[in-house]
N, CA, C and O of each residue as an XYZ file, in Angstrom:
344
protein
N     -25.470     -3.410      2.474
C     -24.533     -4.513      2.462
C     -23.110     -4.040      2.173
O     -22.230     -4.855      1.893
N     -22.886     -2.760      2.238
C     -21.549     -2.260      1.957
C     -20.668     -2.375      3.197
O     -21.140     -2.324      4.333
N     -19.401     -2.529      2.942
C     -18.418     -2.640      4.015
C     -17.795     -1.271      4.211
O     -17.400     -0.618      3.246
N     -17.708     -0.839      5.452
C     -17.079      0.434      5.741
C     -15.578      0.209      5.856
O     -15.056     -0.107      6.926
N     -14.899      0.380      4.724
C     -13.470      0.111      4.642
C     -12.656      1.045      5.533
O     -11.668      0.628      6.138
N     -13.070      2.299      5.613
C     -12.307      3.278      6.395
C     -12.237      2.869      7.864
O     -11.183      2.985      8.490
N     -13.347      2.393      8.416
C     -13.331      1.954      9.813
C     -12.436      0.736     10.008
O     -11.709      0.638     10.996
N     -12.499     -0.195      9.052
C     -11.669     -1.392      9.135
C     -10.188     -1.034      9.061
O      -9.363     -1.625      9.759
N      -9.860     -0.074      8.219
C      -8.458      0.349      8.080
C      -7.991      1.027      9.361
O      -6.886      0.759      9.833
N      -8.826      1.911      9.935
C      -8.437      2.625     11.149
C      -8.200      1.687     12.327
O      -7.375      1.982     13.192
N      -8.909      0.565     12.373
C      -8.726     -0.388     13.464
C      -7.335     -0.996     13.464
O      -6.778     -1.280     14.524
N      -6.770     -1.196     12.277
C      -5.548     -1.985     12.180
C      -4.305     -1.226     11.730
O      -3.203     -1.770     11.807
N      -4.446      0.010     11.264
C      -3.276      0.677     10.702
C      -2.298      1.127     11.774
O      -2.682      1.463     12.894
N      -1.020      1.124     11.401
C       0.055      1.522     12.314
C       0.263      3.031     12.310
O       0.553      3.630     13.345
N       0.111      3.643     11.127
C       0.205      5.091     11.012
C      -0.824      5.562      9.990
O      -1.557      4.744      9.434
N      -0.888      6.853      9.735
C      -1.937      7.405      8.874
C      -1.844      6.951      7.422
O      -2.865      6.884      6.737
N      -0.658      6.641      6.944
C      -0.516      6.261      5.545
C      -0.506      4.749      5.338
O      -0.305      4.287      4.215
N      -0.716      3.983      6.380
C      -0.705      2.524      6.284
C      -2.078      2.037      5.819
O      -3.042      2.045      6.584
N      -2.153      1.609      4.544
C      -3.426      1.117      4.021
C      -3.312     -0.258      3.394
O      -4.314     -0.788      2.914
N      -2.132     -0.854      3.379
C      -1.980     -2.127      2.691
C      -1.190     -3.174      3.441
O      -0.850     -4.212      2.873
N      -0.890     -2.926      4.703
C      -0.127     -3.913      5.453
C      -0.968     -5.164      5.677
O      -2.176     -5.158      5.445
N      -0.340     -6.207      6.118
C      -1.026     -7.475      6.343
C      -2.147     -7.317      7.361
O      -3.232     -7.868      7.179
N      -1.899     -6.582      8.414
C      -2.915     -6.389      9.453
C      -4.135     -5.658      8.899
O      -5.268     -6.000      9.237
N      -3.915     -4.668      8.063
C      -5.024     -3.924      7.468
C      -5.812     -4.814      6.515
O      -7.042     -4.764      6.491
N      -5.117     -5.618      5.740
C      -5.807     -6.537      4.822
C      -6.674     -7.523      5.592
O      -7.801     -7.809      5.189
N      -6.154     -8.041      6.693
C      -6.918     -8.982      7.518
C      -8.155     -8.295      8.082
O      -9.232     -8.889      8.119
N      -8.010     -7.057      8.519
C      -9.127     -6.315      9.080
C     -10.223     -6.078      8.045
O     -11.406     -6.249      8.343
N      -9.840     -5.690      6.843
C     -10.814     -5.446      5.772
C     -11.543     -6.736      5.405
O     -12.766     -6.748      5.268
N     -10.796     -7.808      5.250
C     -11.413     -9.090      4.891
C     -12.341     -9.566      6.006
O     -13.393    -10.142      5.728
N     -11.969     -9.337      7.249
C     -12.822     -9.738      8.370
C     -14.154     -8.998      8.344
O     -15.200     -9.591      8.608
N     -14.121     -7.712      8.028
C     -15.366     -6.943      7.918
C     -16.232     -7.470      6.776
O     -17.451     -7.574      6.911
N     -15.601     -7.801      5.660
C     -16.356     -8.345      4.528
C     -16.964     -9.699      4.873
O     -18.085    -10.000      4.463
N     -16.232    -10.514      5.624
C     -16.734    -11.826      6.035
C     -17.942    -11.670      6.947
O     -18.936    -12.379      6.787
N     -17.864    -10.747      7.903
C     -18.999    -10.512      8.802
C     -20.229    -10.073      8.021
O     -21.339    -10.547      8.267
N     -20.018     -9.159      7.073
C     -21.117     -8.640      6.276
C     -21.745     -9.744      5.414
O     -22.968     -9.857      5.340
N     -20.921    -10.536      4.779
C     -21.426    -11.600      3.913
C     -22.085    -12.706      4.725
O     -23.027    -13.338      4.248
N     -21.617    -12.947      5.921
C     -22.246    -13.949      6.789
C     -23.670    -13.538      7.137
O     -24.574    -14.373      7.160
N     -23.870    -12.243      7.410
C     -25.211    -11.739      7.694
C     -26.120    -11.911      6.479
O     -27.285    -12.282      6.620
N     -25.593    -11.645      5.298
C     -26.363    -11.815      4.067
C     -26.779    -13.268      3.882
O     -27.908    -13.552      3.482
N     -25.865    -14.181      4.174
C     -26.150    -15.595      3.957
C     -27.099    -16.175      5.003
O     -27.676    -17.240      4.782
N     -27.271    -15.504      6.124
C     -28.253    -15.971      7.107
C     -29.672    -15.855      6.559
O     -30.533    -16.680      6.864
N     -29.908    -14.828      5.753
C     -31.242    -14.648      5.178
C     -31.376    -15.256      3.788
O     -32.486    -15.569      3.357
N     -30.275    -15.427      3.087
C     -30.286    -15.965      1.722
C     -29.470    -17.245      1.666
O     -28.372    -17.263      1.110
N     -29.992    -18.293      2.229
C     -29.250    -19.544      2.372
C     -28.890    -20.210      1.046
O     -27.898    -20.936      0.978
N     -29.665    -19.983      0.006
C     -29.420    -20.666     -1.263
C     -28.518    -19.880     -2.213
O     -28.361    -20.271     -3.370
N     -27.940    -18.811     -1.759
C     -27.056    -18.001     -2.590
C     -25.689    -18.686     -2.671
O     -24.785    -18.390     -1.889
N     -25.558    -19.586     -3.610
C     -24.340    -20.408     -3.713
C     -23.132    -19.608     -4.178
O     -22.006    -19.906     -3.780
N     -23.347    -18.597     -5.015
C     -22.215    -17.808     -5.484
C     -21.586    -17.012     -4.339
O     -20.363    -16.908     -4.250
N     -22.410    -16.462     -3.478
C     -21.883    -15.732     -2.326
C     -21.230    -16.679     -1.327
O     -20.265    -16.311     -0.657
N     -21.755    -17.900     -1.228
C     -21.150    -18.892     -0.346
C     -19.738    -19.222     -0.812
O     -18.821    -19.355     -0.001
N     -19.573    -19.351     -2.120
C     -18.248    -19.620     -2.683
C     -17.301    -18.445     -2.410
O     -16.136    -18.652     -2.069
N     -17.801    -17.215     -2.562
C     -16.991    -16.038     -2.278
C     -16.585    -15.970     -0.823
O     -15.454    -15.598     -0.509
N     -17.503    -16.329      0.079
C     -17.200    -16.345      1.507
C     -16.104    -17.360      1.814
O     -15.185    -17.080      2.584
N     -16.210    -18.521      1.216
C     -15.197    -19.562      1.413
C     -13.828    -19.076      0.944
O     -12.819    -19.318      1.606
N     -13.796    -18.399     -0.184
C     -12.526    -17.877     -0.697
C     -11.949    -16.801      0.214
O     -10.739    -16.762      0.441
N     -12.810    -15.926      0.739
C     -12.333    -14.878      1.648
C     -11.792    -15.469      2.938
O     -10.774    -15.004      3.453
N     -12.452    -16.475      3.462
C     -11.985    -17.117      4.691
C     -10.628    -17.760      4.461
O      -9.745    -17.695      5.317
N     -10.470    -18.381      3.296
C      -9.194    -19.013      2.958
C      -8.079    -17.964      2.854
O      -6.976    -18.165      3.360
N      -8.383    -16.854      2.194
C      -7.374    -15.804      2.043
C      -6.999    -15.213      3.400
O      -5.822    -14.971      3.669
N      -8.006    -14.980      4.262
C      -7.719    -14.442      5.591
C      -6.884    -15.418      6.402
O      -5.975    -15.009      7.124
N      -7.187    -16.711      6.288
C      -6.425    -17.723      7.026
C      -4.957    -17.700      6.612
O      -4.071    -17.812      7.459
N      -4.696    -17.555      5.314
C      -3.315    -17.499      4.833
C      -2.608    -16.246      5.347
O      -1.449    -16.314      5.755
N      -3.301    -15.097      5.330
C      -2.692    -13.860      5.819
C      -2.420    -13.926      7.317
O      -1.392    -13.440      7.789
N      -3.345    -14.529      8.063
C      -3.156    -14.666      9.511
C      -1.964    -15.570      9.800
O      -1.160    -15.286     10.688
N      -1.857    -16.643      9.056
C      -0.731    -17.568      9.239
C       0.596    -16.847      8.973
O       1.564    -17.025      9.713
N       0.634    -16.035      7.914
C       1.835    -15.279      7.585
C       2.172    -14.270      8.683
O       3.324    -14.162      9.101
N       1.151    -13.526      9.150
C       1.388    -12.519     10.181
C       1.841    -13.158     11.482
O       2.715    -12.630     12.170
N       1.248    -14.289     11.817
C       1.618    -14.983     13.052
C       3.070    -15.459     12.987
O       3.783    -15.453     13.991
N       3.494    -15.871     11.792
C       4.861    -16.373     11.623
C       5.878    -15.234     11.626
O       6.950    -15.376     12.215
N       5.568    -14.115     10.986
C       6.542    -13.040     10.848
C       6.545    -12.062     12.010
O       7.599    -11.542     12.378
N       5.364    -11.801     12.602
C       5.282    -10.816     13.676
C       4.213    -11.228     14.684
O       3.093    -10.720     14.631
N       4.538    -12.133     15.596
C       3.536    -12.636     16.538
C       2.962    -11.560     17.460
O       1.799    -11.640     17.854
N       3.761    -10.564     17.804
C       3.278     -9.483     18.669
C       2.165     -8.696     17.978
O       1.124     -8.421     18.575
N       2.395     -8.340     16.723
C       1.374     -7.599     15.967
C       0.121     -8.446     15.776
O      -0.996     -7.929     15.804
N       0.311     -9.746     15.581
C      -0.839    -10.628     15.429
C      -1.703    -10.642     16.685
O      -2.929    -10.563     16.601
N      -1.070    -10.743     17.842
C      -1.850    -10.799     19.081
C      -2.600     -9.485     19.323
O      -3.724     -9.499     19.824
N      -1.985     -8.358     18.973
C      -2.656     -7.062     19.108
C      -3.840     -6.981     18.151
O      -4.917     -6.520     18.530
N      -3.644     -7.424     16.924
C      -4.716     -7.393     15.929
C      -5.865     -8.317     16.322
O      -7.034     -7.963     16.167
N      -5.533     -9.487     16.825
C      -6.576    -10.434     17.248
C      -7.424     -9.836     18.354
O      -8.633    -10.058     18.406
N      -6.797     -9.081     19.235
C      -7.525     -8.418     20.311
C      -8.435     -7.318     19.763
O      -9.573     -7.174     20.208
N      -7.935     -6.542     18.797
C      -8.701     -5.415     18.255
C      -9.926     -5.850     17.460
O     -11.016     -5.308     17.642
N      -9.743     -6.833     16.576
C     -10.853     -7.178     15.671
C     -11.574     -8.443     16.063
O     -12.548     -8.821     15.412
N     -11.125     -9.106     17.105
C     -11.868    -10.246     17.614
C     -11.564    -11.579     16.942
O     -12.465    -12.397     16.758
N     -10.323    -11.804     16.578
C      -9.930    -13.096     16.022
C      -9.611    -14.061     17.151
O      -9.281    -13.644     18.261
N      -9.710    -15.338     16.865
C      -9.298    -16.338     17.850
C      -7.787    -16.334     17.943
O      -7.100    -16.071     16.955
N      -7.268    -16.622     19.117
C      -5.812    -16.662     19.270
C      -5.265    -18.038     19.107
O      -4.054    -18.237     19.207
C-alpha cells in the first residue's frame, strides 16, 4: 500500500531539483488518492481512511484550482501526464 513518491515526482518535475512545486504536489497526492481508493474498494467500512481520502481530494482540488489560475499551460500539461480531467 505504499506510494512510489519518486515516480510521482518524476512525472511532474520541471528539473532535477524540483520536488515541491505545485505540479509535483498534485502528482504525489494523486498517487496517494489512487492507492487509497484501491484500499477502500476492499475495506468499505474503514471510515478513518475514507476521511483521509476526502481530505486529500479537497487539498488536491485547491492546488489544481491555484495552478489553473496561475499557470494554465502547466496545468494542461500536468493533466495530460497524470490523467486529470480538464
